[in-house]
C-alpha angles and dihedrals in degrees: 000000000000119000112291116256133191116225118188122209105230091209090065095051129095118234094268092048091048090053090051095038098124099044091042092053090048093051093047092047092049091050091048093049092049090047091049091054094048093047092045092050093052098038110134106172100291118158119267092253091058092046090050092051092048090048091054093045092048092047092051090046088058094056134079106268093246092052092043091052092056097040109113106169127191098265092202088062092046089051090051088058090047091052089051090052092049091048092048092243093129116079 
């Protein structure tokens, strides 16, 4: 699996978010990648659902509180990353 990346749909963004689209995507991606590394490093056989929840919690913890509060990721995509962690496909 390649490194996880957050892609925002500009149609779903408000005017301020659209103006900050690039930096916002970069910050979200950075937080997700750091969370993926932390969760992968501490993975100890938990089920995928737990890994997915931890991944979301860790990602939000890495964001400014205002950004974290508005971050509504595609949970199917987050769970794909969690499955990759469980399968050992994330290095």
